[in-house]
C-alpha positions as a printed Julia matrix, in Angstrom:
676×3 Matrix{Float64}:
  -2.95  -19.07   -3.79
  -1.47  -21.84   -6.23
   0.56  -19.9    -9.28
  -2.17  -21.18  -11.68
  -4.51  -18.69  -10.25
  -1.8   -15.71  -10.42
  -1.89  -13.2   -13.38
   1.26  -10.8   -13.34
   0.32   -8.35  -16.06
   1.1    -5.07  -17.03
  -1.24   -1.95  -18.16
   0.63   -0.21  -21.09
   0.05    2.49  -23.63
   0.71    5.9   -25.21
   0.27    8.98  -23.07
  -3.2    10.04  -22.08
  -4.81    6.63  -23.36
  -6.27    6.31  -20.1
  -4.1     3.42  -18.2
  -4.3     4.87  -14.7
  -7.92    5.45  -15.02
  -8.21    1.71  -16.21
  -6.35    1.0   -13.3
  -8.5     2.93  -11.07
 -11.77    1.18  -12.16
 -10.11   -2.61  -11.92
  -9.17   -1.44   -7.99
 -12.89   -0.6    -7.46
 -14.63   -3.25   -9.27
 -12.37   -5.82   -7.29
 -12.86   -4.06   -4.14
  -9.69   -3.13   -3.51
 -10.99    0.67   -3.31
 -13.92    1.54   -1.91
 -14.14    4.71   -4.14
 -12.85    5.67   -7.49
  -9.75    7.67   -7.77
  -9.68   10.47  -10.68
  -6.31   10.96  -12.41
  -8.25   14.81  -13.23
  -8.38   15.41   -9.23
  -4.93   14.1    -8.18
  -6.87   11.17   -6.32
  -5.72    8.45   -8.46
  -4.25    5.43   -5.91
  -1.71    4.17   -8.83
  -0.24    7.79   -9.12
   0.89    8.23   -5.76
   3.72   10.16   -6.17
   2.97   14.21   -5.53
   4.79   14.82   -8.96
   2.19   12.22  -10.69
  -0.78   14.16   -9.1
   0.27   17.4    -9.97
   1.28   16.64  -13.46
  -1.4    14.23  -14.17
   1.03   11.63  -15.74
   2.43    8.34  -14.62
   6.05    8.48  -13.95
   6.78    5.43  -11.66
   5.61    1.71  -12.55
   3.65    1.28   -9.55
   2.62   -2.22   -8.44
  -0.48   -3.55   -6.94
  -2.39   -6.51   -6.42
  -6.37   -7.12   -6.22
  -8.54  -10.39   -6.46
 -10.97  -11.15   -9.4
 -12.91  -14.6    -9.72
 -10.57  -16.27   -7.23
  -7.61  -15.23   -9.16
  -4.67  -13.19   -7.78
  -4.03  -10.26  -10.22
  -0.43   -8.5    -9.73
  -0.58   -5.72  -12.15
   1.95   -2.95  -12.83
   0.93    0.22  -14.18
   3.92    1.83  -16.61
   4.18    5.42  -17.71
   3.06    6.53  -21.07
   5.53    8.99  -21.57
   8.63    8.15  -23.61
  11.33    9.65  -20.82
  10.11    6.66  -18.74
  10.95    4.19  -21.09
  13.18    2.52  -18.6
  10.13    2.1   -16.27
   8.39    0.58  -18.91
  11.2    -1.7   -20.1
  11.72   -3.45  -15.98
   7.97   -3.79  -15.62
   7.52   -5.77  -19.32
  10.59   -7.94  -18.11
   8.56   -9.4   -15.01
   5.17   -9.69  -16.61
   3.5   -12.8   -18.16
   0.71  -10.91  -19.96
  -0.31   -7.24  -20.66
  -3.35   -4.88  -21.43
  -2.54   -2.57  -24.11
  -5.01    0.39  -24.01
  -5.65    2.44  -27.12
  -7.59    5.39  -27.36
 -10.27    4.94  -29.56
  -9.94    8.72  -30.8
  -6.04    8.86  -31.35
  -5.7     4.98  -31.9
  -2.16    3.53  -32.37
   0.05    6.61  -31.2
   3.55    6.73  -31.2
   4.36    5.43  -27.6
   2.12    2.32  -28.31
   4.19    1.04  -30.98
   7.64    1.89  -28.83
   6.15   -0.26  -25.64
   4.62   -3.05  -28.31
   8.05   -3.42  -29.63
   9.47   -3.83  -26.33
   6.56   -6.34  -25.23
   7.58   -8.48  -28.69
  11.18   -8.7   -27.59
  10.23  -10.18  -24.36
   7.37  -12.5   -25.84
   4.37  -11.3   -23.69
   0.91  -12.24  -24.47
  -1.2    -9.61  -24.79
  -4.9    -8.53  -24.79
  -6.54   -5.14  -26.02
  -8.92   -2.3   -24.67
  -9.92    0.1   -26.68
 -11.18    2.88  -24.25
 -12.75    6.48  -24.68
 -15.68    5.59  -26.57
 -17.53    8.24  -25.26
 -15.05   10.96  -26.84
 -15.55   13.03  -29.72
 -14.43   11.31  -32.96
 -14.06    7.74  -31.57
 -14.03    4.79  -34.19
 -13.49    1.38  -32.83
 -13.33   -0.18  -36.14
 -10.45    2.29  -37.44
  -8.5     1.33  -34.41
  -8.93   -2.2   -35.61
  -7.27   -1.37  -38.74
  -4.56    0.73  -36.95
  -3.47   -2.1   -35.14
  -3.02   -4.33  -38.07
  -1.23   -1.75  -40.19
   1.15   -0.31  -37.4
   1.53   -2.98  -35.0
   1.15   -6.16  -37.31
  -1.19   -7.48  -34.59
  -4.14   -9.82  -35.7
  -7.09   -8.31  -33.66
 -10.16  -10.4   -32.95
 -12.94   -8.44  -31.19
 -14.71  -10.14  -28.34
 -17.11   -7.23  -27.99
 -18.01   -4.35  -30.18
 -19.42   -1.08  -28.85
 -23.07    0.54  -29.57
 -22.79    4.15  -30.82
 -20.06    6.08  -30.1
 -19.31    9.72  -28.9
 -22.54   11.02  -27.0
 -24.53    8.05  -28.04
 -22.24    5.32  -26.64
 -24.57    3.2   -24.8
 -22.89    0.07  -23.88
 -21.38   -2.98  -25.64
 -22.47   -6.53  -27.49
 -20.88   -9.65  -26.03
 -19.96  -11.58  -29.47
 -19.31  -14.89  -27.45
 -22.67  -14.92  -25.73
 -24.48  -12.88  -28.07
 -26.0   -10.41  -25.57
 -26.25   -6.66  -25.21
 -24.38   -5.23  -22.05
 -25.17   -2.18  -20.61
 -23.84   -0.78  -17.12
 -25.75    1.05  -14.41
 -24.38    4.71  -13.9
 -25.74    4.99  -10.77
 -23.72    2.58   -8.91
 -20.01    3.48  -10.98
 -21.12    0.82  -13.46
 -21.06   -2.16  -10.94
 -24.76   -3.67  -11.87
 -24.44   -4.94  -15.41
 -27.43   -5.83  -17.42
 -27.3    -8.61  -19.92
 -30.42   -7.92  -22.79
 -31.13   -9.09  -26.62
 -29.06   -7.36  -28.98
 -31.28   -4.33  -30.44
 -32.46   -5.19  -33.89
 -30.4    -2.17  -35.39
 -27.37   -3.85  -34.34
 -28.17   -7.35  -35.29
 -26.71   -7.53  -38.43
 -23.21   -6.02  -37.49
 -23.56   -8.01  -34.35
 -23.8   -11.31  -36.92
 -21.02   -9.8   -39.05
 -18.4    -9.66  -36.2
 -19.52  -12.7   -34.55
 -19.0   -14.85  -37.86
 -15.67  -13.22  -38.14
 -14.87  -14.1   -34.44
 -15.73  -18.26  -35.4
 -14.02  -17.86  -38.47
 -10.86  -17.1   -36.47
 -11.1   -19.72  -33.63
 -12.31  -22.31  -36.12
  -8.88  -22.19  -37.73
  -7.4   -23.3   -34.68
  -9.83  -25.97  -33.66
 -11.08  -28.52  -35.5
 -13.62  -29.27  -33.13
 -15.2   -25.88  -33.52
 -15.27  -26.26  -37.2
 -17.0   -29.63  -37.35
 -19.86  -27.76  -35.09
 -19.49  -24.57  -37.44
 -20.71  -27.13  -40.37
 -23.49  -29.05  -38.67
 -24.76  -25.89  -37.87
 -24.67  -26.85  -34.08
 -24.13  -24.28  -30.85
 -20.7   -23.49  -29.89
 -20.21  -23.22  -26.8
 -18.79  -20.45  -25.45
 -16.33  -21.77  -23.03
 -15.05  -23.92  -26.14
 -14.68  -20.45  -28.02
 -12.79  -18.83  -25.07
 -10.24  -22.0   -24.3
  -9.12  -21.83  -28.18
  -8.77  -18.39  -28.28
  -6.93  -18.65  -24.58
  -4.65  -21.01  -26.59
  -4.48  -18.55  -29.61
  -3.56  -15.54  -27.34
  -0.7   -17.33  -25.28
   0.86  -18.45  -28.7
   0.58  -14.43  -29.76
  -1.65  -15.86  -32.83
  -4.48  -13.48  -32.39
  -4.81  -10.05  -30.07
  -8.39  -10.14  -28.64
  -9.8    -6.72  -28.13
 -11.97   -5.49  -25.44
 -14.16   -2.43  -26.0
 -15.58    0.43  -23.39
 -15.15    3.47  -21.41
 -13.21    3.68  -18.48
 -14.41    7.02  -17.32
 -17.96    6.25  -17.79
 -17.36    2.81  -16.01
 -18.3     0.7   -19.11
 -16.56   -2.53  -20.12
 -14.2    -2.94  -17.43
 -15.71   -6.02  -15.59
 -15.63   -7.34  -19.04
 -11.83   -6.59  -19.5
 -10.94   -8.11  -15.89
 -12.64  -11.37  -17.19
 -10.22  -11.58  -20.46
  -7.35  -10.94  -18.12
  -8.52  -13.93  -16.11
  -9.66  -16.12  -19.1
  -7.1   -15.12  -21.67
  -3.67  -14.54  -20.07
  -1.07  -16.79  -18.95
  -0.43  -17.64  -14.98
   3.3   -18.08  -14.32
   2.77  -21.92  -14.77
   2.26  -21.19  -18.19
   4.58  -18.71  -18.9
   7.59  -19.29  -21.21
  10.51  -20.64  -19.59
  13.08  -18.53  -18.81
  17.05  -18.53  -19.83
  19.49  -18.15  -17.09
  23.32  -18.42  -17.3
  25.61  -20.05  -14.88
  27.45  -17.39  -13.64
  30.62  -19.42  -12.87
  31.24  -21.21  -16.58
  28.67  -19.25  -18.8
  26.51  -22.74  -19.94
  22.87  -21.72  -20.04
  20.02  -23.35  -18.67
  15.97  -23.09  -19.25
  14.25  -22.33  -15.81
  10.35  -23.16  -15.4
   8.12  -21.71  -12.71
   8.13  -24.29   -9.77
   7.94  -23.83   -5.98
   9.81  -26.71   -5.45
  12.71  -25.59   -7.66
  16.04  -23.75   -6.41
  15.35  -20.11   -5.49
  15.54  -17.56   -8.62
  14.04  -14.08   -8.25
  15.0   -10.93   -9.91
  15.02   -7.4    -8.61
  13.57   -5.21  -11.54
  12.83   -2.06   -9.46
  14.19   -0.13   -6.4
  12.5     2.4    -4.31
  14.16    4.29   -1.54
  11.67    4.91    1.31
  12.73    7.39    3.94
  12.01    5.05    6.75
  12.32    1.53    5.55
  15.48    2.2     2.95
  15.48    0.64   -0.4
  12.51   -1.31   -1.37
  13.83   -3.94   -3.73
  10.57   -4.79   -5.93
  11.09   -8.82   -7.08
   9.34  -11.19   -9.2
  10.22  -14.68   -8.11
  10.4   -17.2   -10.8
  11.2   -20.36   -8.82
  11.15  -21.72   -5.22
  10.03  -19.56   -1.94
  11.78  -16.44   -0.51
  10.97  -16.67    2.94
  11.42  -13.56    5.58
  13.81  -13.57    7.93
  16.29  -15.63    5.95
  19.68  -14.76    4.03
  20.03  -15.47    0.39
  22.49  -14.77   -2.46
  22.55  -11.89   -4.59
  24.51  -14.16   -7.62
  25.22  -10.78   -9.41
  26.95   -9.21   -6.59
  28.57  -12.63   -5.17
  27.23  -11.48   -1.95
  24.67  -12.86    0.65
  22.2   -10.31    1.85
  19.47  -10.51    4.56
  15.42  -10.16    4.36
  14.1    -8.2     7.03
  10.75   -8.01    5.75
   8.76   -9.14    2.52
   5.68   -6.91    1.3
   2.73   -7.13   -1.31
   2.25   -3.83   -2.24
  -1.25   -2.28   -2.97
  -0.05    0.98   -5.01
   1.88    2.28   -1.81
   0.33    0.83    0.92
   2.23   -2.36    2.26
   0.6    -5.43    3.38
   3.18   -8.0     5.22
   4.02  -11.38    4.29
   5.42  -14.49    5.56
   6.83  -15.77    2.39
   6.62  -14.87   -1.53
   6.21  -18.22   -3.71
   7.23  -18.57   -7.69
   5.37  -16.69   -9.6
   4.78  -14.17   -7.25
   5.59  -10.1    -6.95
   6.57   -8.41   -4.18
   9.21   -6.16   -2.32
  12.25   -7.05    0.13
  13.3    -4.81    2.56
  16.88   -5.02    4.14
  18.85   -5.48    1.06
  22.02   -2.87    1.15
  23.92   -3.83   -1.91
  21.26   -4.98   -4.45
  20.87   -2.91   -7.89
  17.89   -3.23  -10.61
  18.81   -5.88  -12.92
  20.4    -8.4   -10.14
  19.5   -12.01   -9.54
  18.89  -13.35   -6.05
  19.16  -17.14   -5.81
  20.8   -20.1    -3.98
  24.9   -20.32   -3.57
  24.85  -23.79   -4.86
  22.46  -22.61   -7.87
  24.51  -19.57   -9.23
  22.5   -19.15  -12.07
  21.87  -15.49  -13.59
  18.64  -14.01  -15.12
  19.21  -12.21  -18.31
  20.55   -8.63  -17.35
  17.98   -5.38  -18.08
  19.51   -3.36  -20.75
  18.63    0.39  -20.88
  19.55    3.3   -23.16
  22.15    5.79  -22.4
  21.12    9.45  -21.06
  21.34   11.58  -23.92
  20.6    14.92  -22.09
  22.39   16.57  -19.51
  22.01   19.56  -16.84
  24.96   20.96  -14.74
  23.48   21.09  -10.78
  25.27   22.79   -7.74
  24.17   22.98   -3.95
  23.29   26.78   -2.73
  25.97   26.17   -0.08
  28.84   23.64    0.7
  26.22   22.81    3.78
  24.14   21.19    1.05
  27.0    19.37   -0.69
  26.85   16.55    1.1
  22.54   16.45    0.87
  22.86   16.61   -2.63
  25.07   13.88   -3.0
  23.07   11.56   -1.15
  20.03   12.38   -3.37
  21.78   11.94   -6.32
  22.98    8.52   -5.14
  19.45    7.65   -4.42
  17.99    8.5    -7.41
  20.94    6.61   -9.39
  19.73    3.82   -7.46
  16.27    3.63   -8.01
  16.51    4.72  -11.79
  19.01    3.04  -14.24
  18.53    5.71  -17.0
  19.88    8.42  -14.49
  23.41    9.34  -13.69
  25.98   11.91  -12.51
  29.51   12.64  -12.51
  32.28   15.2   -11.62
  33.05   17.23  -15.13
  36.97   17.17  -14.59
  37.47   19.92  -17.19
  34.64   22.49  -15.64
  34.45   21.16  -11.75
  30.72   21.24  -11.97
  28.66   18.2   -11.26
  26.67   17.13  -14.11
  23.34   14.84  -13.82
  22.05   13.22  -16.92
  18.82   11.62  -18.28
  16.4    10.58  -20.84
  14.99   14.39  -21.71
  13.65   17.37  -20.56
  10.78   16.22  -18.75
  12.74   13.62  -16.91
  15.2    15.53  -15.82
  12.54   18.37  -14.72
  10.69   15.45  -12.51
  14.29   14.25  -11.18
  15.5    18.0   -10.06
  11.78   18.74   -8.52
  12.38   15.24   -6.65
  15.72   16.61   -5.52
  13.87   19.91   -4.27
  10.66   18.91   -2.88
  10.83   15.36   -1.91
  14.63   15.43   -0.56
  14.38   19.23    0.78
  17.82   20.15   -1.17
  18.56   23.49   -2.01
  20.4    23.75   -5.39
  20.74   25.35   -8.91
  20.25   24.15  -11.99
  21.81   25.07  -15.5
  20.81   24.64  -18.84
  20.14   21.5   -20.84
  23.62   20.13  -22.27
  23.79   17.42  -25.0
  25.42   14.29  -24.22
  27.91   13.98  -27.28
  29.89   10.72  -28.23
  32.97   10.3   -30.06
  33.77    7.94  -33.1
  36.16    7.54  -35.99
  35.74    8.05  -39.79
  38.69    5.8   -40.82
  40.34    2.13  -40.13
  43.9     2.74  -38.24
  46.25   -0.51  -36.94
  49.37   -0.19  -34.86
  51.55   -1.3   -32.31
  52.23   -0.31  -28.85
  54.83   -0.91  -25.83
  54.73   -0.28  -22.13
  57.93   -0.42  -20.1
  57.8     1.13  -16.68
  59.61    0.21  -13.48
  57.77    0.74  -10.18
  59.45   -0.12   -6.9
  62.39   -1.83   -8.6
  59.98   -4.28  -10.52
  60.31   -4.42  -14.08
  56.39   -3.94  -15.68
  56.34   -4.43  -19.97
  53.5    -5.26  -21.81
  53.27   -4.79  -26.15
  50.23   -5.74  -28.13
  48.81   -4.52  -31.6
  45.47   -3.58  -32.41
  43.06   -2.29  -34.93
  40.04   -0.29  -35.16
  37.4     0.74  -37.34
  34.0     2.75  -37.38
  30.74    0.73  -37.53
  27.3     1.27  -38.58
  25.02    3.41  -36.11
  23.39    1.55  -33.21
  26.13   -0.83  -33.17
  27.78    0.4   -29.93
  31.51   -0.35  -29.24
  32.63   -3.83  -30.21
  35.92   -5.5   -28.55
  37.23   -8.43  -30.37
  40.59  -10.45  -29.28
  41.75  -12.4   -32.39
  45.27  -12.82  -31.33
  46.28  -16.19  -30.01
  45.54  -16.73  -26.32
  46.66  -19.75  -25.37
  49.85  -19.41  -23.46
  48.26  -15.96  -21.96
  46.87  -15.74  -18.39
  43.21  -15.27  -18.14
  44.1   -11.77  -15.83
  46.3   -10.56  -18.75
  43.31  -11.13  -21.43
  41.12   -9.12  -18.67
  43.61   -6.37  -18.2
  43.36   -5.64  -21.88
  39.37   -5.75  -21.71
  39.54   -3.17  -19.16
  42.13   -0.91  -20.46
  40.14   -0.61  -23.86
  36.84   -0.39  -22.24
  38.4     2.47  -19.67
  39.73    4.12  -22.81
  36.19    3.87  -24.54
  34.53    5.55  -21.81
  37.35    8.71  -21.61
  37.08    9.1   -25.45
  39.76   10.06  -27.9
  39.81   13.92  -28.91
  36.81   15.9   -27.18
  36.69   13.72  -23.71
  33.17   12.58  -24.62
  32.43    8.52  -24.27
  33.01    6.56  -27.52
  30.11    4.82  -29.68
  30.26    2.62  -32.77
  34.09    1.87  -32.65
  35.32   -1.93  -33.51
  38.55   -2.69  -31.5
  40.17   -5.76  -32.63
  43.41   -6.81  -30.42
  45.48   -8.76  -33.39
  48.68   -9.68  -31.52
  49.8   -10.11  -27.66
  53.2   -10.27  -26.53
  53.7   -11.75  -23.17
  56.68  -12.25  -20.99
  55.94  -14.14  -17.96
  58.92  -12.52  -15.81
  58.27   -8.89  -16.58
  54.35   -8.99  -18.04
  51.76   -7.78  -15.3
  48.13   -6.94  -15.51
  48.79   -3.35  -14.68
  51.05   -3.13  -17.79
  48.83   -4.83  -20.08
  45.7    -2.53  -18.99
  47.87    0.85  -19.28
  49.4    -0.43  -22.69
  45.65   -1.35  -23.95
  44.57    2.42  -23.0
  47.79    3.96  -24.51
  47.29    1.92  -27.61
  43.57    2.87  -28.21
  44.25    6.46  -27.68
  46.82    6.57  -30.16
  45.65    4.42  -32.95
  42.11    5.87  -32.42
  43.43    9.57  -32.4
  45.26    8.51  -36.11
  41.42    7.47  -37.43
  40.04   10.68  -38.06
  37.93   11.0   -34.54
  34.96   13.06  -35.05
  32.11   14.28  -32.67
  29.01   12.58  -32.45
  25.37   14.2   -31.52
  21.95   12.6   -30.68
  19.5    12.38  -33.37
  15.78   11.66  -32.27
  13.22   10.05  -33.35
   9.99   12.95  -33.25
   6.43   12.37  -33.5
   4.29   15.8   -33.98
   0.53   15.57  -33.76
  -1.34   18.73  -34.5
  -4.63   19.6   -36.7
  -4.22   19.35  -40.55
  -4.25   23.02  -40.83
  -1.09   23.65  -39.05
   0.63   21.18  -40.59
   2.68   23.47  -42.83
   3.96   25.57  -40.0
   4.78   21.98  -38.13
   7.01   21.13  -41.13
   8.68   24.08  -41.37
   9.74   24.45  -37.55
  11.14   21.13  -38.04
  13.43   21.92  -41.15
  14.51   24.93  -39.47
  15.91   22.97  -36.43
  17.7    20.75  -39.41
  15.32   18.39  -39.18
  14.48   15.62  -41.72
  10.73   14.94  -42.09
  10.27   10.89  -42.73
   6.74   10.43  -42.85
   3.01   12.17  -42.86
   0.12   10.45  -42.02
  -3.49   11.76  -42.13
  -5.84   11.14  -39.09
  -9.33   12.03  -38.02
  -8.28   14.34  -35.06
  -5.01   15.43  -36.09
  -2.25   14.29  -38.52
   0.81   13.06  -37.63
   4.5    13.81  -38.87
   7.44   11.65  -38.08
  10.89   13.1   -38.28
  14.48   12.85  -37.31
  16.07   16.21  -35.37
  19.36   16.65  -33.59
  18.83   16.63  -29.81
  20.42   20.24  -29.54
  18.18   21.95  -31.85
  15.15   21.01  -29.98
  15.48   22.46  -26.59
  12.5    24.63  -26.32
  10.69   23.17  -29.21
   7.36   22.84  -26.58
   6.77   26.49  -26.54
   7.46   26.87  -30.35
   5.03   24.12  -31.36
   2.58   25.6   -28.92
   2.26   28.83  -30.17
   2.37   27.74  -33.81
  -0.41   25.39  -33.24
  -2.43   27.83  -30.95
  -1.71   25.02  -28.2
  -3.2    22.3   -30.33
  -0.35   20.54  -31.36
   1.81   17.9   -29.21
   4.68   15.73  -29.6
   7.13   13.2   -28.51
  10.91   12.43  -28.68
  12.88    9.3   -28.35
  16.41    8.71  -28.86
  17.0     6.98  -32.37
  20.96    7.36  -33.2
  24.3     9.02  -32.83
  25.41   11.17  -36.01
  28.33   12.88  -36.8
  27.59   16.62  -35.86
  28.2    19.05  -38.43
  29.27   22.63  -37.68
């Protein structure tokens, strides 16, 4: 199948908007599944992990392939919970288009805004599907307003609902001006097209007028036909809308109820007709690994091999399964390819296409396609695979740092090796998970993005990997910063094995605003200084950043400027400068009033209006600051910032103060000084 017939899409939304249910319908209507799997009874194809079935949520971004109207659709069903943001990030990195699923009751919810910003960053064209029109409180037109206000989108409905809640009976196709109903006897496979009911005509004409008005502003041809009063061909409307979607001028909106099997086939038509093929996707920027020069890479089967490993899943039998997106060239089974990131060659033993957790063997993967490589030993998430004579790196994925930690220990020394192996596997699969031995306490500490994230990982260690272990209470991952500026000079002189090692450098340190991260500048003249000495200085300071200043925690939001380097070609060595740089940072930073920083979380609480007073009180008692309040049909939304250390166990508090009707989501915002 040529790349013009391929669609690489993701399905993204807030938790419980119906992403996985929608994907199940897509697999059913495309013939990939012979029956519909439901999330509620733990049978969803895409939620194939046992924990996903038990918890009723998506944890990993499952990849699958299906076919519709002679098009191959590669789908990635992303998680909606904020703790699994890395899964969304790496899925978006390799997609050409996305479907945003919105709950007709909840509208634009907090996590929707987060994933929408992530998609904006990668310039991904999107279409929207307003789901759950059968639910109590469903309001299609309010969701459109929400999209404008909160996402800054320009929604253009192609379909509008007929009725809502229990009265939701079908949808009106505004392009062809027809009333569509879906036969419940055959799970919605049979679509009946009829005349628009008299009671809906006025509303349909109004929204048809808005649709024509939208596309006419981008097509002179449609404008002429409109003013002449001539019939506007539906193909012309769709092709203009496609152009606007690819340029992200408009957000085409579809509507239905996945659970009631209404509107999913029309959404499939929208995926094929409006979202880009790899050939139409934007060229990607690549960086020469040797000289740092950039080059734009267009999708082509005939181009040099360029592919990105965006996810790793370790299979007990096959070993690491590397999910890969091919941007250029062809990957072939049984050949060796070059891992440009690692600078090593690796052999492709097998190539697979995944249908959720069911594999299909392939002999090759062409530009534009998504598949799985088996056989790599060294690969990690974000690695670029290519040709040795064309060492261009695709942009690396950036993941947030873990903010919460727990101590973990095996139940016996015999389990220690099993535990280390399990942690190694999890760290390979999940870039937001890390583990280390705490030097002070001697404990093994694991870190992740939130309580649910760590809970899921610990359950996997115990149940899937069969490791008997005990877990401590959650601990906050603190950071260190400085309050003032300081500068100084450090000299290093050491004789090792009768060889003199000397180094001398001056540097200054200063605090940066929150979210800046650490910055290392070298303003000193390095023209006559060997590159390995400059690298040694960088290594020394970066090592000192991770070792902390006073409390032993990693540093954040500090700028270091190396202002002078004294180099003696007879006695100066890289070892001396690495040590000197680390010592200089430790001493000078400790004179700049080191402070302990704690993670502050953005918290969004949803609860019925009668409980909002209790919700605000529970936030302020935890040292939180309420940023905004918003009234909604189903529940009010409170947005606040709270220190993470005060939020442990908040689920229980919220449940009891709202009689189980409140829910909240929490994501890292920034580090702030910890007050006693």
